[in-house]
MIDOSE-1310 file (N, C-alpha, C; in nm, 2 decimals, decimal comma, always signed):
residues 299
xxxx	-4,54/+2,81/-0,60/-4,41/+2,82/-0,54/-4,34/+2,68/-0,52; -4,42/+2,58/-0,48/-4,37/+2,45/-0,47/-4,32/+2,39/-0,60; -4,40/+2,42/-0,71/-4,37/+2,37/-0,84/-4,24/+2,44/-0,89; -4,22/+2,57/-0,86/-4,09/+2,64/-0,89/-3,97/+2,58/-0,82
xxxx	-3,99/+2,55/-0,69/-3,88/+2,48/-0,62/-3,85/+2,35/-0,67; -3,95/+2,27/-0,71/-3,93/+2,14/-0,77/-3,85/+2,14/-0,90; -3,89/+2,24/-0,99/-3,82/+2,26/-1,11/-3,67/+2,30/-1,09; -3,65/+2,38/-0,99/-3,51/+2,42/-0,96/-3,43/+2,31/-0,91
xxxx	-3,49/+2,22/-0,83/-3,42/+2,10/-0,78/-3,38/+2,01/-0,90; -3,47/+2,00/-0,99/-3,45/+1,91/-1,11/-3,34/+1,97/-1,19; -3,34/+2,10/-1,21/-3,23/+2,16/-1,29/-3,09/+2,14/-1,22; -3,09/+2,16/-1,09/-2,97/+2,14/-1,01/-2,92/+2,00/-1,02
xxxx	-3,01/+1,90/-1,01/-2,97/+1,76/-1,02/-2,92/+1,73/-1,16; -2,99/+1,79/-1,26/-2,94/+1,76/-1,40/-2,80/+1,82/-1,42; -2,78/+1,94/-1,37/-2,65/+2,00/-1,38/-2,54/+1,92/-1,31; -2,58/+1,87/-1,19/-2,48/+1,78/-1,12/-2,44/+1,66/-1,20
xxxx	-2,54/+1,59/-1,26/-2,52/+1,47/-1,34/-2,43/+1,51/-1,46; -2,46/+1,62/-1,52/-2,38/+1,66/-1,64/-2,23/+1,69/-1,60; -2,21/+1,75/-1,48/-2,07/+1,77/-1,43/-2,00/+1,65/-1,40; -2,07/+1,55/-1,35/-2,01/+1,42/-1,31/-1,99/+1,33/-1,43
xxxx	-2,06/+1,35/-1,54/-2,06/+1,26/-1,65/-1,92/+1,24/-1,71; -1,83/+1,34/-1,72/-1,70/+1,32/-1,78/-1,61/+1,23/-1,69; -1,62/+1,25/-1,55/-1,55/+1,16/-1,46/-1,60/+1,02/-1,47; -1,73/+1,00/-1,48/-1,79/+0,87/-1,49/-1,75/+0,80/-1,62
xxxx	-1,74/+0,88/-1,73/-1,70/+0,82/-1,85/-1,56/+0,77/-1,85; -1,47/+0,85/-1,78/-1,33/+0,81/-1,76/-1,32/+0,68/-1,68; -1,40/+0,68/-1,57/-1,40/+0,56/-1,49/-1,45/+0,44/-1,57; -1,55/+0,46/-1,65/-1,61/+0,35/-1,73/-1,51/+0,29/-1,83
xxxx	-1,43/+0,38/-1,89/-1,34/+0,34/-1,99/-1,21/+0,28/-1,93; -1,16/+0,34/-1,82/-1,03/+0,30/-1,77/-1,04/+0,21/-1,64; -1,16/+0,19/-1,59/-1,17/+0,11/-1,46/-1,28/+0,00/-1,48; -1,40/+0,04/-1,51/-1,51/-0,05/-1,51/-1,50/-0,15/-1,63
xxxx	-1,47/-0,10/-1,74/-1,46/-0,19/-1,86/-1,34/-0,29/-1,84; -1,22/-0,24/-1,81/-1,11/-0,34/-1,79/-1,14/-0,44/-1,68; -1,21/-0,40/-1,57/-1,24/-0,49/-1,47/-1,34/-0,60/-1,52; -1,44/-0,56/-1,59/-1,53/-0,65/-1,65/-1,46/-0,74/-1,75
xxxx	-1,38/-0,69/-1,83/-1,30/-0,77/-1,93/-1,21/-0,87/-1,86; -1,15/-0,83/-1,75/-1,06/-0,92/-1,68/-1,14/-1,03/-1,62; -1,26/-1,00/-1,56/-1,34/-1,10/-1,51/-1,39/-1,20/-1,61; -1,42/-1,15/-1,73/-1,46/-1,24/-1,84/-1,34/-1,33/-1,89
xxxx	-1,22/-1,27/-1,90/-1,11/-1,35/-1,94/-1,08/-1,46/-1,84; -1,11/-1,44/-1,72/-1,09/-1,54/-1,61/-1,17/-1,67/-1,63; -1,27/-1,66/-1,72/-1,35/-1,78/-1,74/-1,30/-1,87/-1,86; -1,19/-1,83/-1,91/-1,13/-1,91/-2,02/-1,00/-1,97/-1,98
xxxx	-0,99/-2,10/-2,00/-0,87/-2,18/-1,97/-0,78/-2,18/-2,09; -0,65/-2,14/-2,07/-0,55/-2,13/-2,17/-0,48/-2,27/-2,18; -0,48/-2,33/-2,30/-0,41/-2,46/-2,31/-0,26/-2,45/-2,29; -0,19/-2,55/-2,25/-0,05/-2,54/-2,22/+0,03/-2,53/-2,35
xxxx	-0,02/-2,56/-2,46/+0,05/-2,56/-2,59/+0,00/-2,44/-2,67; +0,10/-2,36/-2,72/+0,05/-2,24/-2,80/-0,01/-2,28/-2,93; -0,10/-2,19/-2,97/-0,17/-2,22/-3,10/-0,31/-2,28/-3,08; -0,34/-2,35/-2,97/-0,46/-2,41/-2,94/-0,56/-2,31/-2,89
xxxx	-0,69/-2,32/-2,92/-0,79/-2,23/-2,88/-0,82/-2,24/-2,73; -0,86/-2,13/-2,67/-0,89/-2,12/-2,53/-1,03/-2,19/-2,51; -1,05/-2,25/-2,39/-1,17/-2,32/-2,36/-1,25/-2,25/-2,25; -1,38/-2,22/-2,28/-1,46/-2,16/-2,18/-1,50/-2,26/-2,07
xxxx	-1,46/-2,22/-1,95/-1,49/-2,31/-1,83/-1,57/-2,25/-1,73; -1,61/-2,12/-1,75/-1,69/-2,05/-1,65/-1,62/-2,02/-1,52; -1,70/-2,02/-1,42/-1,65/-1,99/-1,28/-1,57/-2,10/-1,22; -1,56/-2,22/-1,28/-1,49/-2,33/-1,23/-1,34/-2,29/-1,22
xxxx	-1,29/-2,21/-1,31/-1,15/-2,18/-1,31/-1,12/-2,09/-1,18; -1,21/-2,01/-1,14/-1,20/-1,92/-1,03/-1,18/-2,01/-0,90; -1,26/-2,11/-0,89/-1,25/-2,20/-0,77/-1,12/-2,28/-0,77; -1,07/-2,32/-0,89/-0,95/-2,40/-0,90/-0,83/-2,32/-0,87
xxxx	-0,82/-2,20/-0,93/-0,71/-2,12/-0,92/-0,70/-2,06/-0,77; -0,81/-2,01/-0,72/-0,80/-1,95/-0,59/-0,78/-2,05/-0,47; -0,79/-2,18/-0,50/-0,76/-2,28/-0,40/-0,63/-2,35/-0,42; -0,55/-2,30/-0,52/-0,43/-2,36/-0,56/-0,31/-2,29/-0,49
xxxx	-0,20/-2,36/-0,46/-0,09/-2,30/-0,40/-0,02/-2,19/-0,49; -0,05/-2,20/-0,62/+0,00/-2,10/-0,71/-0,05/-1,96/-0,67; -0,17/-1,95/-0,61/-0,23/-1,83/-0,56/-0,21/-1,81/-0,41; -0,23/-1,91/-0,33/-0,22/-1,90/-0,19/-0,08/-1,86/-0,14
xxxx	+0,02/-1,92/-0,19/+0,15/-1,89/-0,15/+0,19/-1,74/-0,17; +0,17/-1,69/-0,30/+0,20/-1,55/-0,32/+0,11/-1,46/-0,23; -0,01/-1,50/-0,21/-0,10/-1,42/-0,12/-0,04/-1,41/+0,02; +0,01/-1,52/+0,07/+0,08/-1,52/+0,20/+0,20/-1,43/+0,20
xxxx	+0,28/-1,43/+0,10/+0,40/-1,35/+0,09/+0,36/-1,20/+0,09; +0,25/-1,17/+0,02/+0,20/-1,03/+0,01/+0,15/-0,99/+0,15; +0,08/-1,08/+0,22/+0,03/-1,05/+0,35/+0,15/-1,02/+0,45; +0,25/-1,10/+0,44/+0,37/-1,08/+0,53/+0,43/-0,95/+0,50
xxxx	+0,44/-0,91/+0,37/+0,50/-0,78/+0,33/+0,42/-0,67/+0,39; +0,29/-0,68/+0,39/+0,21/-0,57/+0,44/+0,23/-0,57/+0,59; +0,23/-0,68/+0,66/+0,26/-0,68/+0,81/+0,39/-0,62/+0,84; +0,49/-0,64/+0,76/+0,62/-0,59/+0,79/+0,63/-0,44/+0,77
xxxx	+0,55/-0,39/+0,67/+0,57/-0,25/+0,63/+0,47/-0,15/+0,69; +0,35/-0,19/+0,69/+0,24/-0,09/+0,73/+0,25/-0,04/+0,87; +0,25/-0,13/+0,98/+0,27/-0,08/+1,11/+0,40/-0,01/+1,14; +0,51/-0,06/+1,08/+0,64/+0,00/+1,10/+0,64/+0,14/+1,03
xxxx	+0,59/+0,15/+0,91/+0,59/+0,27/+0,84/+0,51/+0,38/+0,91; +0,40/+0,35/+0,97/+0,32/+0,45/+1,04/+0,39/+0,49/+1,17; +0,45/+0,39/+1,24/+0,51/+0,42/+1,37/+0,64/+0,50/+1,35; +0,72/+0,47/+1,25/+0,84/+0,54/+1,22/+0,81/+0,68/+1,17
xxxx	+0,71/+0,69/+1,08/+0,67/+0,83/+1,03/+0,62/+0,92/+1,14; +0,54/+0,86/+1,23/+0,49/+0,93/+1,34/+0,60/+0,97/+1,44; +0,69/+0,88/+1,47/+0,80/+0,91/+1,56/+0,89/+1,02/+1,50; +0,92/+1,01/+1,37/+1,01/+1,12/+1,31/+0,93/+1,25/+1,31
xxxx	+0,80/+1,25/+1,28/+0,73/+1,37/+1,28/+0,72/+1,44/+1,42; +0,70/+1,35/+1,52/+0,70/+1,41/+1,66/+0,83/+1,47/+1,70; +0,94/+1,40/+1,65/+1,07/+1,45/+1,68/+1,10/+1,59/+1,61; +1,06/+1,59/+1,48/+1,08/+1,71/+1,40/+0,98/+1,82/+1,43
xxxx	+0,88/+1,79/+1,51/+0,77/+1,89/+1,54/+0,82/+1,99/+1,65; +0,93/+1,95/+1,72/+0,98/+2,04/+1,82/+1,05/+2,16/+1,76; +1,03/+2,28/+1,82/+1,09/+2,40/+1,77/+1,23/+2,42/+1,83; +1,32/+2,35/+1,76/+1,46/+2,35/+1,80/+1,55/+2,41/+1,69
xxxx	+1,67/+2,47/+1,72/+1,75/+2,52/+1,61/+1,80/+2,40/+1,52; +1,79/+2,43/+1,39/+1,84/+2,34/+1,29/+1,74/+2,23/+1,26; +1,62/+2,24/+1,31/+1,52/+2,14/+1,29/+1,47/+2,13/+1,14; +1,48/+2,24/+1,07/+1,44/+2,24/+0,93/+1,53/+2,15/+0,85
xxxx	+1,65/+2,14/+0,88/+1,74/+2,05/+0,81/+1,70/+1,90/+0,83; +1,66/+1,87/+0,95/+1,61/+1,73/+0,97/+1,48/+1,70/+0,90; +1,39/+1,80/+0,90/+1,27/+1,79/+0,83/+1,29/+1,76/+0,68; +1,39/+1,83/+0,62/+1,42/+1,81/+0,48/+1,48/+1,67/+0,46
xxxx	+1,57/+1,62/+0,55/+1,62/+1,49/+0,54/+1,52/+1,38/+0,56; +1,43/+1,40/+0,65/+1,33/+1,30/+0,68/+1,23/+1,29/+0,56; +1,20/+1,40/+0,49/+1,10/+1,39/+0,38/+1,17/+1,37/+0,25; +1,30/+1,35/+0,24/+1,37/+1,35/+0,12/+1,34/+1,22/+0,04
xxxx	+1,30/+1,11/+0,10/+1,28/+0,99/+0,03/+1,15/+0,99/-0,05; +1,06/+1,09/-0,03/+0,94/+1,11/-0,12/+0,98/+1,14/-0,26; +1,10/+1,19/-0,28/+1,14/+1,22/-0,42/+1,22/+1,10/-0,48; +1,23/+0,99/-0,41/+1,30/+0,88/-0,46/+1,20/+0,78/-0,52
xxxx	+1,22/+0,74/-0,64/+1,13/+0,64/-0,71/+1,17/+0,50/-0,66; +1,07/+0,41/-0,69/+1,09/+0,27/-0,65/+1,22/+0,21/-0,71; +1,24/+0,25/-0,84/+1,36/+0,20/-0,91/+1,49/+0,25/-0,85; +1,50/+0,38/-0,81/+1,62/+0,43/-0,75/+1,64/+0,37/-0,61
xxxx	+1,54/+0,36/-0,53/+1,55/+0,30/-0,40/+1,60/+0,15/-0,41; +1,54/+0,08/-0,51/+1,58/-0,06/-0,52/+1,73/-0,07/-0,57; +1,77/+0,01/-0,66/+1,91/+0,01/-0,70/+2,00/+0,04/-0,59; +1,97/+0,14/-0,51/+2,05/+0,18/-0,39/+2,07/+0,06/-0,30
xxxx	+1,96/-0,01/-0,26/+1,97/-0,12/-0,17/+2,03/-0,24/-0,23; +2,01/-0,26/-0,36/+2,07/-0,37/-0,43/+2,22/-0,36/-0,42; +2,27/-0,23/-0,43/+2,42/-0,21/-0,42/+2,46/-0,23/-0,28; +2,39/-0,18/-0,18/+2,42/-0,20/-0,04/+2,42/-0,34/+0,00
xxxx	+2,33/-0,42/-0,05/+2,31/-0,56/-0,01/+2,39/-0,66/-0,10; +2,47/-0,61/-0,19/+2,55/-0,70/-0,28/+2,64/-0,78/-0,19; +2,64/-0,91/-0,21/+2,72/-1,00/-0,12/+2,87/-0,98/-0,14; +2,92/-0,92/-0,25/+3,06/-0,91/-0,27/+3,11/-0,77/-0,24
xxxx	+3,04/-0,67/-0,29/+3,09/-0,53/-0,27/+3,00/-0,44/-0,19; +2,89/-0,50/-0,14/+2,79/-0,42/-0,06/+2,84/-0,38/+0,08; +2,80/-0,26/+0,12/+2,84/-0,21/+0,25/+2,78/-0,30/+0,37; +2,66/-0,35/+0,35/+2,60/-0,43/+0,46/+2,68/-0,56/+0,47
xxxx	+2,73/-0,62/+0,36/+2,81/-0,74/+0,37/+2,94/-0,71/+0,45; +2,99/-0,60/+0,42/+3,12/-0,56/+0,49/+3,09/-0,54/+0,64; +2,98/-0,48/+0,68/+2,95/-0,45/+0,82/+2,93/-0,58/+0,90; +2,86/-0,68/+0,84/+2,83/-0,80/+0,91/+2,94/-0,90/+0,89
xxxx	+3,04/-0,87/+0,81/+3,15/-0,96/+0,79/+3,12/-1,09/+0,72; +3,02/-1,08/+0,63/+2,98/-1,20/+0,55/+2,98/-1,17/+0,40; +3,10/-1,16/+0,35/+3,11/-1,13/+0,20/+3,10/-1,26/+0,13; +3,06/-1,25/+0,00/+3,04/-1,37/-0,08/+2,92/-1,45/-0,05
xxxx	+2,90/-1,56/-0,12/+2,78/-1,64/-0,09/+2,66/-1,58/-0,16; +2,54/-1,61/-0,12/+2,42/-1,56/-0,18/+2,38/-1,43/-0,13; +2,42/-1,39/-0,01/+2,39/-1,26/+0,04/+2,25/-1,26/+0,11; +2,21/-1,14/+0,15/+2,08/-1,13/+0,22/+1,96/-1,16/+0,12
xxxx	+1,97/-1,10/+0,00/+1,86/-1,12/-0,10/+1,85/-1,26/-0,15; +1,96/-1,34/-0,13/+1,95/-1,48/-0,17/+1,92/-1,58/-0,06; +1,90/-1,52/+0,06/+1,86/-1,60/+0,18/+1,71/-1,61/+0,19; +1,65/-1,73/+0,19/+1,51/-1,75/+0,20/+1,45/-1,69/+0,32
xxxx	+1,52/-1,68/+0,43/+1,47/-1,63/+0,55/+1,46/-1,47/+0,55; +1,57/-1,41/+0,50/+1,58/-1,27/+0,51/+1,55/-1,19/+0,38; +1,52/-1,26/+0,27/+1,49/-1,19/+0,15/+1,37/-1,10/+0,16; +1,26/-1,15/+0,21/+1,14/-1,08/+0,21/+1,15/-0,96/+0,31
xxxx	+1,21/-0,98/+0,43/+1,23/-0,87/+0,52/+1,32/-0,76/+0,46; +1,42/-0,80/+0,38/+1,50/-0,70/+0,31/+1,42/-0,62/+0,21; +1,33/-0,68/+0,14/+1,25/-0,61/+0,04/+1,15/-0,52/+0,12; +1,11/-0,56/+0,24/+1,02/-0,48/+0,32/+1,09/-0,35/+0,37
xxxx	+1,22/-0,37/+0,40/+1,30/-0,25/+0,44/+1,31/-0,15/+0,32; +1,33/-0,20/+0,20/+1,34/-0,11/+0,09/+1,21/-0,04/+0,07; +1,10/-0,11/+0,08/+0,96/-0,04/+0,07/+0,94/+0,06/+0,18; +0,98/+0,02/+0,30/+0,97/+0,10/+0,42/+1,04/+0,23/+0,40
xxxx	+1,17/+0,22/+0,36/+1,25/+0,34/+0,34/+1,20/+0,43/+0,23; +1,16/+0,37/+0,12/+1,11/+0,45/+0,01/+0,98/+0,53/+0,04; +0,90/+0,47/+0,13/+0,77/+0,54/+0,16/+0,78/+0,62/+0,29; +0,89/+0,62/+0,35/+0,91/+0,69/+0,48/+0,88/+0,84/+0,47
xxxx	+0,93/+0,90/+0,36/+0,91/+1,04/+0,34/+0,77/+1,08/+0,33; +0,69/+1,00/+0,26/+0,54/+1,03/+0,25/+0,48/+1,02/+0,39; +0,51/+0,91/+0,46/+0,46/+0,89/+0,59/+0,49/+1,01/+0,69; +0,62/+1,05/+0,68/+0,66/+1,16/+0,76/+0,59/+1,29/+0,73
xxxx	+0,57/+1,33/+0,60/+0,50/+1,45/+0,57/+0,35/+1,44/+0,61; +0,29/+1,32/+0,59/+0,15/+1,30/+0,63/+0,13/+1,32/+0,78; +0,22/+1,26/+0,86/+0,21/+1,27/+1,01/+0,25/+1,41/+1,06; +0,34/+1,48/+0,99/+0,38/+1,62/+1,03/+0,26/+1,71/+1,01
xxxx	+0,19/+1,69/+0,89/+0,07/+1,77/+0,87/-0,04/+1,75/+0,98; -0,05/+1,62/+1,02/-0,15/+1,59/+1,12/-0,11/+1,65/+1,25; +0,01/+1,64/+1,29/+0,06/+1,70/+1,42/+0,04/+1,85/+1,42; +0,06/+1,92/+1,30/+0,05/+2,06/+1,30/-0,10/+2,11/+1,31
xxxx	-0,19/+2,01/+1,29/-0,33/+2,05/+1,30/-0,39/+2,03/+1,44; -0,30/+1,98/+1,54/-0,35/+1,96/+1,67/-0,34/+2,10/+1,74; -0,45/+2,15/+1,80/-0,45/+2,28/+1,87/-0,36/+2,28/+1,99; -0,28/+2,38/+2,00/-0,19/+2,39/+2,12/-0,27/+2,41/+2,25
xxxx	-0,39/+2,47/+2,24/-0,46/+2,49/+2,36/-0,50/+2,36/+2,43; -0,53/+2,26/+2,35/-0,57/+2,13/+2,41/-0,45/+2,07/+2,48; -0,33/+2,08/+2,42/-0,21/+2,02/+2,48/-0,17/+2,10/+2,60; -0,19/+2,23/+2,60/-0,16/+2,31/+2,72/-0,26/+2,28/+2,83
xxxx	-0,38/+2,26/+2,80/-0,48/+2,22/+2,90/-0,45/+2,09/+2,96; -0,40/+1,99/+2,88/-0,36/+1,86/+2,94/-0,24/+1,88/+3,03; -0,15/+1,96/+2,99/-0,03/+1,99/+3,07/-0,07/+2,05/+3,21; -0,16/+2,14/+3,20/-0,21/+2,20/+3,33/-0,27/+2,10/+3,42
xxxx	-0,34/+2,00/+3,36/-0,41/+1,90/+3,44/-0,31/+1,80/+3,49; -0,18/+1,81/+3,46/-0,08/+1,72/+3,51/-0,03/+1,61/+3,42; -0,08/+1,61/+3,30/-0,04/+1,50/+3,20/+0,10/+1,52/+3,16; +0,18/+1,41/+3,17/+0,32/+1,42/+3,12/+0,33/+1,42/+2,97
xxxx	+0,45/+1,44/+2,92/+0,47/+1,45/+2,77/+0,42/+1,32/+2,70; +0,46/+1,20/+2,75/+0,42/+1,08/+2,69/+0,27/+1,06/+2,70; +0,21/+1,10/+2,81/+0,07/+1,08/+2,83/-0,01/+1,17/+2,74; +0,04/+1,30/+2,73/-0,02/+1,39/+2,64/-0,02/+1,34/+2,49
xxxx	+0,09/+1,28/+2,46/+0,11/+1,23/+2,32/+0,01/+1,11/+2,29; +0,01/+1,01/+2,38/-0,07/+0,89/+2,35/-0,22/+0,91/+2,39; -0,25/+1,00/+2,48/-0,39/+1,01/+2,52/-0,46/+1,13/+2,46; -0,38/+1,23/+2,41/-0,44/+1,35/+2,35/-0,41/+1,36/+2,20
xxxx	-0,28/+1,36/+2,17/-0,23/+1,38/+2,03/-0,28/+1,27/+1,94; -0,25/+1,14/+1,98/-0,28/+1,03/+1,89/-0,43/+1,02/+1,86; -0,52/+1,03/+1,96/-0,66/+1,03/+1,92/-0,70/+1,15/+1,83; -0,64/+1,26/+1,84/-0,68/+1,37/+1,76/-0,63/+1,35/+1,61
xxxx	-0,52/+1,28/+1,59/-0,47/+1,26/+1,46/-0,51/+1,12/+1,41; -0,60/+1,05/+1,48/-0,64/+0,92/+1,44/-0,70/+0,91/+1,30; -0,77/+1,02/+1,25/-0,82/+1,01/+1,11/-0,70/+1,00/+1,01; -0,59/+1,07/+1,04/-0,47/+1,05/+0,95/-0,41/+0,92/+0,96
xxxx	-0,40/+0,86/+1,08/-0,35/+0,73/+1,10/-0,44/+0,62/+1,03; -0,57/+0,64/+1,03/-0,66/+0,55/+0,96/-0,64/+0,56/+0,81; -0,62/+0,68/+0,76/-0,60/+0,70/+0,62/-0,46/+0,64/+0,58; -0,36/+0,65/+0,66/-0,23/+0,60/+0,63/-0,24/+0,44/+0,63
xxxx	-0,32/+0,39/+0,72/-0,33/+0,24/+0,73/-0,40/+0,19/+0,60; -0,50/+0,25/+0,55/-0,57/+0,21/+0,43/-0,48/+0,22/+0,31; -0,41/+0,34/+0,30/-0,32/+0,35/+0,18/-0,20/+0,26/+0,19; -0,15/+0,23/+0,31/-0,04/+0,14/+0,33/-0,08/+0,00/+0,29
xxxx	-0,20/-0,05/+0,33/-0,24/-0,19/+0,29/-0,25/-0,20/+0,14; -0,32/-0,10/+0,08/-0,34/-0,11/-0,07/-0,20/-0,11/-0,14; -0,11/-0,02/-0,09/+0,02/-0,01/-0,16/+0,10/-0,13/-0,13; +0,09/-0,19/-0,01/+0,17/-0,31/+0,02/+0,13/-0,43/-0,07
xxxx	+0,00/-0,45/-0,09/-0,05/-0,56/-0,18/-0,02/-0,53/-0,32; +0,02/-0,41/-0,36/+0,05/-0,38/-0,50/+0,20/-0,36/-0,52; +0,28/-0,41/-0,43/+0,43/-0,41/-0,44/+0,47/-0,49/-0,56; +0,55/-0,43/-0,65/+0,60/-0,50/-0,77/+0,74/-0,46/-0,80
xxxx	+0,77/-0,33/-0,81/+0,90/-0,28/-0,86/+1,02/-0,34/-0,78; +1,00/-0,33/-0,65/+1,11/-0,38/-0,56/+1,14/-0,53/-0,59; +1,03/-0,61/-0,60/+1,05/-0,75/-0,63/+1,12/-0,77/-0,76; +1,07/-0,70/-0,86/+1,12/-0,73/-1,00/+1,27/-0,69/-1,01
xxxx	+1,31/-0,58/-0,94/+1,45/-0,54/-0,95/+1,54/-0,61/-0,85; +1,49/-0,66/-0,74/+1,58/-0,71/-0,64/+1,59/-0,86/-0,64; +1,47/-0,93/-0,65/+1,47/-1,08/-0,62/+1,41/-1,16/-0,74; +1,33/-1,09/-0,82/+1,25/-1,16/-0,92/+1,17/-1,28/-0,86
xxxx	+1,12/-1,26/-0,74/+1,04/-1,36/-0,68/+1,11/-1,46/-0,60; +1,24/-1,47/-0,61/+1,32/-1,57/-0,54/+1,37/-1,51/-0,40; +1,44/-1,59/-0,33/+1,49/-1,72/-0,37/+1,39/-1,83/-0,34; +1,37/-1,92/-0,43/+1,28/-2,04/-0,41/+1,14/-1,99/-0,39
xxxx	+1,10/-1,87/-0,45/+0,96/-1,82/-0,44/+0,93/-1,76/-0,31; +1,03/-1,72/-0,23/+1,00/-1,67/-0,09/+0,96/-1,52/-0,10; +0,98/-1,45/-0,21/+0,94/-1,31/-0,23/+0,85/-1,30/-0,35; +0,78/-1,41/-0,39/+0,69/-1,41/-0,50/+0,56/-1,36/-0,46
xxxx	+0,54/-1,23/-0,44/+0,42/-1,17/-0,40/+0,31/-1,18/-0,51; +0,19/-1,15/-0,47/+0,08/-1,18/-0,56/+0,08/-1,10/-0,69; +0,12/-0,97/-0,68/+0,12/-0,89/-0,81/+0,23/-0,94/-0,90; +0,35/-0,98/-0,84/+0,45/-1,03/-0,93/+0,41/-1,17/-0,99
xxxx	+0,34/-1,25/-0,91/+0,29/-1,37/-0,96/+0,19/-1,35/-1,08; +0,11/-1,25/-1,07/+0,02/-1,22/-1,18/+0,10/-1,18/-1,30; +0,20/-1,10/-1,28/+0,29/-1,05/-1,39/+0,36/-1,17/-1,46; +0,42/-1,26/-1,39/+0,49/-1,37/-1,45/+0,39/-1,47/-1,52
xxxx	+0,27/-1,49/-1,45/+0,17/-1,58/-1,51/+0,12/-1,52/-1,65; +0,11/-1,39/-1,66/+0,05/-1,33/-1,78/+0,16/-1,32/-1,89; +0,27/-1,26/-1,85/+0,37/-1,23/-1,95/+0,47/-1,34/-1,98; +0,51/-1,42/-1,88/+0,61/-1,52/-1,90/+0,54/-1,65/-1,94
xxxx	+0,43/-1,69/-1,87/+0,36/-1,81/-1,91/+0,25/-1,80/-2,01; +0,22/-1,67/-2,04/+0,11/-1,64/-2,14/-0,02/-1,70/-2,10; -0,05/-1,72/-1,97/-0,17/-1,77/-1,92/-0,27/-1,66/-1,88; -0,34/-1,61/-1,98/-0,42/-1,49/-1,95/-0,54/-1,53/-1,85
xxxx	-0,59/-1,65/-1,86/-0,70/-1,69/-1,78/-0,67/-1,69/-1,63; -0,56/-1,76/-1,60/-0,52/-1,77/-1,46/-0,48/-1,63/-1,41; -0,41/-1,55/-1,49/-0,37/-1,42/-1,44/-0,49/-1,33/-1,42; -0,59/-1,34/-1,50/-0,71/-1,26/-1,49/-0,78/-1,30/-1,36
xxxx	-0,79/-1,43/-1,33/-0,85/-1,47/-1,20/-0,78/-1,41/-1,08; -0,65/-1,42/-1,08/-0,57/-1,37/-0,97/-0,58/-1,21/-0,96; -0,59/-1,15/-1,07/-0,61/-1,00/-1,07/-0,74/-0,96/-1,02; -0,85/-1,03/-1,05/-0,98/-1,00/-1,00/-0,98/-1,03/-0,85
xxxx	-0,92/-1,14/-0,81/-0,91/-1,18/-0,67/-0,84/-1,07/-0,59; -0,73/-1,01/-0,64/-0,66/-0,91/-0,58/-0,74/-0,78/-0,56; -0,82/-0,75/-0,66/-0,91/-0,63/-0,65/-1,01/-0,65/-0,55; -1,08/-0,77/-0,55/-1,18/-0,80/-0,45/-1,12/-0,80/-0,31
xxxx	-1,00/-0,86/-0,29/-0,93/-0,86/-0,16/-0,91/-0,72/-0,11; -0,86/-0,63/-0,19/-0,83/-0,49/-0,15/-0,96/-0,42/-0,11; -1,07/-0,44/-0,19/-1,20/-0,38/-0,15/-1,25/-0,43/-0,02; -1,24/-0,57/+0,01/-1,28/-0,63/+0,13/-1,20/-0,58/+0,25
xxxx	-1,07/-0,57/+0,23/-0,98/-0,52/+0,34/-1,01/-0,38/+0,37; -1,04/-0,29/+0,27/-1,07/-0,15/+0,30/-1,21/-0,14/+0,37; -1,31/-0,22/+0,33/-1,43/-0,22/+0,40/-1,42/-0,27/+0,54; -1,34/-0,37/+0,57/-1,32/-0,42/+0,70/-1,25/-0,32/+0,79
xxxx	-1,16/-0,24/+0,73/-1,10/-0,14/+0,81/-1,20/-0,03/+0,85; -1,29/+0,00/+0,75/-1,39/+0,10/+0,78/-1,49/+0,05/+0,89; -1,51/-0,08/+0,89/-1,61/-0,14/+0,98/-1,55/-0,15/+1,12; -1,43/-0,20/+1,13/-1,37/-0,24/+1,26/-1,27/-0,13/+1,32
xxxx	-1,21/-0,05/+1,23/-1,11/+0,04/+1,28/-1,17/+0,18/+1,29; -1,26/+0,22/+1,20/-1,31/+0,35/+1,20/-1,38/+0,39/+1,33; -1,44/+0,29/+1,39/-1,51/+0,32/+1,52/-1,41/+0,37/+1,63; -1,28/+0,35/+1,61/-1,18/+0,40/+1,71/-1,13/+0,53/+1,66
xxxx	-1,17/+0,58/+1,55/-1,12/+0,71/+1,50/-1,20/+0,82/+1,56; -1,13/+0,93/+1,60/-1,20/+1,04/+1,66/-1,20/+1,15/+1,56; -1,32/+1,21/+1,53/-1,33/+1,32/+1,45/-1,37/+1,44/+1,53; -1,31/+1,56/+1,50/-1,33/+1,68/+1,58/-1,47/+1,73/+1,59
xxx	-1,55/+1,70/+1,48/-1,69/+1,75/+1,48/-1,79/+1,65/+1,54; -1,74/+1,54/+1,61/-1,83/+1,45/+1,68/-1,89/+1,52/+1,80; -2,01/+1,49/+1,83/-2,08/+1,54/+1,94/-2,10/+1,44/+2,05
């Protein structure tokens, strides 16, 4: 009997590996191999003059590139963009979802409006805000009474916050739908019990609702950080990294280094560094943030 059970477990495990094999093959071709190839290319230094052969320098190029302002300044801009967008996006999405969660007449219209930006692409959102922020004909320039000049996108102080607003608006629909689904999963019995105990509306929301939807908030934070560090389209369409490099985020720096400067070695180093950074940030969130997440099946 034991031998029969052992053979059955072997067949089950073999079937599981066979079922996983296509997915693993796809990951190997489209993820693992490109990552290994990118790491390998980062060991070659591209000469400044075209036509000359690349020189193998090993890991020394990683240390030189990762300690250079060419990498550190875009990394700081990307970090600022994440700080601007992730907390605000979660807070606004949760606030809009809480407002739309009330059973009031006409609330379906507001739910449709709040979630409408999920159907808006990065290119469309960027073109909309580029028109609104135009220093000559833009509506924002008319409102603040400052037509002409460089405008908001040409201002070193306000260019990155302006790009953050575009990203925030474009992702707000997704955040709203995510938070609405989370609020719908909160049992009414728990909220009613808290109300009977004398908890006010705000206290019920922050002490009962927010802990119950904390897994969704945790998921939104991870996705937001990854998405924030991968911002590209808004930068390319609105500022091209300017003015004076104040919106030159890391992914756009990788793009210009590879395609404009044809420096595959430096671009590969920064691409690998971005991948490692996102993995580390995700692990840190699991280590330090997940302990504050409440799961319903916890005992």
